[in-house]
C-alpha positions as a Markdown table, in Angstrom:
| # | Residue | x | y | z |
|---|---|---|---|---|
| 1 | Met | 0.0 | 0.1 | 0.0 |
| 2 | Glu | 1.4 | 3.3 | -1.1 |
| 3 | Gln | 2.0 | 5.9 | 1.7 |
| 4 | Leu | -0.3 | 9.0 | 1.6 |
| 5 | Leu | 2.1 | 11.2 | 3.5 |
| 6 | Ser | 5.3 | 12.3 | 2.1 |
| 7 | Glu | 8.5 | 12.2 | 4.2 |
| 8 | Gln | 8.6 | 16.0 | 4.0 |
| 9 | Leu | 5.0 | 16.3 | 5.4 |
| 10 | Ile | 5.8 | 13.9 | 8.1 |
| 11 | Ser | 8.8 | 16.0 | 9.1 |
| 12 | Gln | 6.5 | 19.1 | 9.3 |
| 13 | Ile | 3.9 | 17.2 | 11.4 |
| 14 | Arg | 6.6 | 16.0 | 13.7 |
| 15 | Gln | 7.6 | 19.6 | 14.2 |
| 16 | Ser | 3.9 | 20.6 | 15.0 |
| 17 | Phe | 3.6 | 17.7 | 17.5 |
| 18 | Glu | 6.6 | 19.0 | 19.5 |
| 19 | Glu | 4.0 | 21.4 | 21.0 |
| 20 | Met | 2.0 | 18.6 | 22.4 |
| 21 | Lys | 1.6 | 18.3 | 26.1 |
| 22 | Glu | -1.0 | 15.6 | 27.0 |
| 23 | Pro | -1.9 | 12.3 | 25.1 |
| 24 | Val | -4.6 | 12.4 | 22.5 |
| 25 | Gln | -7.0 | 9.7 | 21.3 |
| 26 | Ile | -8.3 | 9.6 | 17.8 |
| 27 | Leu | -11.4 | 7.5 | 17.2 |
| 28 | Phe | -12.1 | 6.5 | 13.6 |
| 29 | Phe | -15.5 | 5.3 | 12.5 |
| 30 | Gly | -15.8 | 3.6 | 9.2 |
| 31 | Ser | -18.1 | 1.1 | 7.5 |
| 32 | Gln | -17.8 | -1.8 | 5.0 |
| 33 | Asp | -20.9 | -0.5 | 3.2 |
| 34 | Asn | -20.6 | 2.1 | 0.4 |
| 35 | Cys | -18.1 | 4.4 | 2.1 |
| 36 | Glu | -15.9 | 5.8 | -0.7 |
| 37 | Tyr | -13.3 | 7.5 | 1.6 |
| 38 | Cys | -13.2 | 5.3 | 4.7 |
| 39 | Ala | -10.2 | 3.3 | 3.6 |
| 40 | Asp | -8.2 | 6.4 | 2.7 |
| 41 | Thr | -9.2 | 8.3 | 5.9 |
| 42 | Arg | -8.3 | 5.2 | 8.1 |
| 43 | Gln | -4.9 | 5.0 | 6.3 |
| 44 | Leu | -4.3 | 8.7 | 6.7 |
| 45 | Leu | -5.0 | 8.6 | 10.5 |
| 46 | Glu | -2.9 | 5.5 | 11.0 |
| 47 | Glu | 0.1 | 7.3 | 9.3 |
| 48 | Val | -0.6 | 10.4 | 11.5 |
| 49 | Ala | -0.8 | 8.4 | 14.7 |
| 50 | Ala | 2.5 | 6.6 | 13.8 |
| 51 | Ile | 4.3 | 10.0 | 14.0 |
| 52 | Asp | 4.2 | 10.6 | 17.8 |
| 53 | Glu | 3.6 | 8.2 | 20.8 |
| 54 | Lys | 1.3 | 10.8 | 22.4 |
| 55 | Val | -1.3 | 10.1 | 19.6 |
| 56 | Ser | -3.3 | 6.9 | 19.8 |
| 57 | Leu | -5.9 | 5.6 | 17.2 |
| 58 | Asn | -8.9 | 3.3 | 17.7 |
| 59 | Ile | -10.7 | 1.9 | 14.8 |
| 60 | Tyr | -14.5 | 1.3 | 14.9 |
| 61 | Asp | -17.2 | 0.1 | 12.6 |
| 62 | Leu | -20.4 | 2.2 | 12.6 |
| 63 | Lys | -22.6 | -1.0 | 12.6 |
| 64 | Asp | -20.4 | -3.4 | 14.5 |
| 65 | Asn | -19.6 | -0.8 | 17.2 |
| 66 | Ala | -22.9 | 0.9 | 17.4 |
| 67 | Asp | -22.6 | 1.4 | 21.1 |
| 68 | Met | -19.5 | 3.5 | 20.6 |
| 69 | Ala | -21.0 | 5.3 | 17.7 |
| 70 | Val | -23.9 | 6.3 | 19.9 |
| 71 | Lys | -21.6 | 7.2 | 22.8 |
| 72 | Phe | -19.6 | 9.7 | 20.6 |
| 73 | Asn | -22.7 | 10.9 | 18.6 |
| 74 | Val | -21.5 | 9.5 | 15.3 |
| 75 | Asp | -24.1 | 8.8 | 12.6 |
| 76 | Arg | -22.2 | 9.1 | 9.3 |
| 77 | Val | -18.9 | 7.8 | 8.0 |
| 78 | Pro | -16.0 | 8.3 | 7.6 |
| 79 | Ala | -16.1 | 10.1 | 11.0 |
| 80 | Ile | -13.2 | 11.3 | 13.2 |
| 81 | Val | -13.4 | 12.1 | 16.9 |
| 82 | Ile | -10.5 | 13.7 | 18.7 |
| 83 | Ala | -10.6 | 13.1 | 22.4 |
| 84 | Ala | -8.5 | 13.6 | 25.4 |
| 85 | Lys | -6.6 | 10.6 | 26.8 |
| 86 | Asp | -5.6 | 10.2 | 30.4 |
| 87 | Gly | -4.3 | 6.8 | 31.2 |
| 88 | Asp | -7.2 | 4.5 | 30.2 |
| 89 | Gln | -9.7 | 7.3 | 30.4 |
| 90 | Ile | -10.9 | 8.7 | 27.2 |
| 91 | Thr | -12.8 | 12.1 | 27.5 |
| 92 | Asn | -15.1 | 13.2 | 24.7 |
| 93 | Leu | -14.6 | 16.9 | 24.0 |
| 94 | Gly | -17.2 | 17.2 | 21.4 |
| 95 | Ile | -14.7 | 17.5 | 18.6 |
| 96 | Gln | -15.6 | 15.7 | 15.4 |
| 97 | Tyr | -15.0 | 15.7 | 11.6 |
| 98 | Ser | -17.2 | 14.1 | 9.1 |
| 99 | Gly | -15.4 | 13.1 | 5.9 |
| 100 | Ile | -11.7 | 12.8 | 4.9 |
| 101 | Pro | -9.5 | 15.7 | 6.1 |
| 102 | Ser | -7.8 | 16.4 | 2.8 |
| 103 | Gly | -6.5 | 19.5 | 1.2 |
| 104 | His | -6.6 | 22.5 | 3.7 |
| 105 | Glu | -8.6 | 20.4 | 6.1 |
| 106 | Phe | -5.6 | 18.2 | 6.8 |
| 107 | Gly | -4.2 | 21.2 | 8.6 |
| 108 | Thr | -7.4 | 21.2 | 10.7 |
| 109 | Leu | -6.7 | 17.6 | 11.8 |
| 110 | Ile | -3.2 | 18.5 | 12.9 |
| 111 | Asn | -4.2 | 21.6 | 14.7 |
| 112 | Asp | -7.1 | 19.8 | 16.5 |
| 113 | Ile | -4.6 | 17.2 | 17.8 |
| 114 | Val | -2.3 | 19.9 | 19.1 |
| 115 | Leu | -5.3 | 21.8 | 20.5 |
| 116 | Val | -6.6 | 18.8 | 22.4 |
| 117 | Ser | -3.2 | 17.9 | 23.8 |
| 118 | Gly | -3.0 | 21.3 | 25.4 |
| 119 | Arg | -6.4 | 20.9 | 27.1 |
| 120 | Asp | -7.0 | 24.6 | 26.6 |
| 121 | Ser | -9.5 | 26.2 | 24.1 |
| 122 | Gly | -7.5 | 29.5 | 24.1 |
| 123 | Leu | -10.8 | 31.4 | 23.8 |
| 124 | Ser | -11.4 | 34.8 | 25.4 |
| 125 | Leu | -12.8 | 35.0 | 28.9 |
| 126 | Glu | -16.2 | 36.3 | 27.8 |
| 127 | Val | -16.7 | 33.5 | 25.3 |
| 128 | Arg | -15.6 | 30.8 | 27.9 |
| 129 | Glu | -17.9 | 32.2 | 30.4 |
| 130 | Phe | -21.0 | 32.0 | 28.1 |
| 131 | Leu | -20.3 | 28.6 | 26.9 |
| 132 | Arg | -19.5 | 27.1 | 30.3 |
| 133 | His | -22.9 | 28.2 | 31.6 |
| 134 | Leu | -24.9 | 26.9 | 28.6 |
| 135 | Thr | -27.9 | 24.9 | 29.9 |
| 136 | Gln | -29.2 | 23.7 | 26.5 |
| 137 | Pro | -27.5 | 21.6 | 23.8 |
| 138 | Leu | -25.5 | 23.4 | 21.1 |
| 139 | His | -24.6 | 21.6 | 17.9 |
| 140 | Leu | -22.2 | 23.4 | 15.5 |
| 141 | Gln | -21.8 | 22.0 | 12.0 |
| 142 | Val | -19.2 | 23.7 | 9.9 |
| 143 | Phe | -19.4 | 22.8 | 6.3 |
| 144 | Val | -16.2 | 23.0 | 4.4 |
| 145 | Thr | -14.5 | 21.8 | 1.2 |
| 146 | Pro | -10.7 | 20.7 | 0.8 |
| 147 | Thr | -9.9 | 23.6 | -1.5 |
| 148 | Cys | -11.2 | 26.4 | 0.9 |
| 149 | Pro | -8.4 | 28.3 | 2.6 |
| 150 | His | -10.6 | 30.0 | 5.1 |
| 151 | Cys | -12.4 | 26.8 | 6.2 |
| 152 | Pro | -9.8 | 25.5 | 8.7 |
| 153 | Arg | -10.1 | 28.5 | 10.9 |
| 154 | Ala | -13.9 | 28.2 | 11.1 |
| 155 | Val | -13.7 | 24.6 | 12.0 |
| 156 | Leu | -11.1 | 25.1 | 14.7 |
| 157 | Leu | -13.1 | 27.9 | 16.3 |
| 158 | Ala | -16.2 | 25.6 | 16.6 |
| 159 | His | -13.9 | 22.9 | 18.1 |
| 160 | Gln | -12.4 | 25.4 | 20.6 |
| 161 | Met | -15.9 | 26.2 | 21.7 |
| 162 | Ala | -16.9 | 22.5 | 22.2 |
| 163 | Met | -13.9 | 22.1 | 24.5 |
| 164 | Glu | -15.3 | 24.6 | 26.9 |
| 165 | Asn | -18.5 | 22.6 | 27.6 |
| 166 | Pro | -18.4 | 19.2 | 25.8 |
| 167 | Thr | -21.5 | 17.8 | 27.7 |
| 168 | Met | -23.5 | 20.5 | 26.0 |
| 169 | Ile | -21.6 | 21.4 | 22.9 |
| 170 | Arg | -20.8 | 19.3 | 19.9 |
| 171 | Ala | -18.8 | 20.7 | 16.9 |
| 172 | Glu | -18.5 | 18.9 | 13.8 |
| 173 | Gly | -16.6 | 19.8 | 10.6 |
| 174 | Val | -18.5 | 18.4 | 7.6 |
| 175 | Glu | -16.9 | 17.9 | 4.2 |
| 176 | Ala | -19.7 | 19.3 | 2.1 |
| 177 | Thr | -19.0 | 17.4 | -1.1 |
| 178 | Glu | -19.0 | 14.1 | 0.7 |
| 179 | Phe | -22.3 | 14.7 | 2.4 |
| 180 | Pro | -24.3 | 16.7 | -0.4 |
| 181 | Glu | -27.8 | 15.8 | 1.0 |
| 182 | Leu | -26.8 | 17.4 | 4.4 |
| 183 | Ala | -25.4 | 20.3 | 2.6 |
| 184 | Asn | -28.5 | 20.7 | 0.6 |
| 185 | Gln | -30.7 | 20.3 | 3.7 |
| 186 | Phe | -29.0 | 23.5 | 5.2 |
| 187 | Asn | -28.8 | 25.2 | 1.9 |
| 188 | Val | -25.0 | 25.4 | 1.9 |
| 189 | Arg | -24.0 | 27.7 | -1.0 |
| 190 | Gly | -20.7 | 28.9 | 0.1 |
| 191 | Val | -18.1 | 27.6 | 2.6 |
| 192 | Pro | -17.3 | 27.8 | 5.4 |
| 193 | Gln | -20.8 | 27.8 | 6.6 |
| 194 | Thr | -21.5 | 27.2 | 10.3 |
| 195 | Val | -25.0 | 25.8 | 11.0 |
| 196 | Ile | -26.2 | 26.3 | 14.6 |
| 197 | Asn | -28.6 | 23.8 | 16.1 |
| 198 | Ala | -29.9 | 22.4 | 12.8 |
| 199 | Gly | -30.7 | 25.7 | 11.2 |
| 200 | Met | -31.7 | 27.8 | 14.1 |
| 201 | Gly | -28.8 | 30.1 | 13.1 |
| 202 | Thr | -26.4 | 30.2 | 10.2 |
| 203 | Val | -23.0 | 32.0 | 9.7 |
| 204 | Val | -21.3 | 32.2 | 6.3 |
| 205 | Gly | -17.6 | 32.7 | 6.2 |
| 206 | Ser | -14.9 | 32.7 | 8.9 |
| 207 | Met | -15.4 | 35.2 | 11.7 |
| 208 | Pro | -14.0 | 36.3 | 15.0 |
| 209 | Glu | -15.1 | 34.4 | 18.1 |
| 210 | Lys | -17.2 | 37.3 | 19.4 |
| 211 | Asn | -19.2 | 37.5 | 16.2 |
| 212 | Leu | -19.9 | 33.8 | 16.2 |
| 213 | Leu | -20.9 | 34.0 | 19.9 |
| 214 | Ala | -23.4 | 36.7 | 19.1 |
| 215 | Glu | -25.0 | 34.4 | 16.4 |
| 216 | Ile | -25.0 | 31.4 | 18.9 |
| 217 | Met | -26.7 | 33.7 | 21.5 |
| 218 | Arg | -29.4 | 34.6 | 19.0 |
| 219 | Ala | -30.0 | 31.1 | 18.0 |
| 220 | Val | -30.1 | 29.5 | 21.4 |
| 221 | Asn | -32.4 | 32.2 | 22.8 |
């Protein structure tokens, strides 16, 4: 099987991973049934996990491991969950990606791993305060394409937000071209597009955290 990552890219990732503090657990969910990108996504994650011992990878099947899929809110494949790992304890931080993280989104994957390893969202105090006191579920779906240079920033921001209150917040990057029915359901015409709580709010473009917070406040109230 041909390696997906070049030696040059592996070297760059290794440099990024030098910033890592705590262990990270990647959970991959695939399927034997008509999943065009499952094999490539799995191989990509295997190659990334092999770069640093702080990164672990578990492989699951959507049907055979339905209990795990339910536990981590996964209902489409390929799916990636990036969780915190402390000994045998795996903590779901609400950070997900649906689709293969290719093109610009490969950078999102690497940034997510470093973010989770730091155990700190890096968000402003005002944003943290609001998110921590959320009392109703918040689902952020950020629709992206591999060729979109502004998309990684939007996905990362949603993932930072989930970290603040994972019991209430789930943030999912969605590769729009792989899930066209979902993209059509939310009338995605341009990317990045962040859909808040299944259409209660929508933000097009990458924006500062305070602007996204204002939209979230409108949607949840």
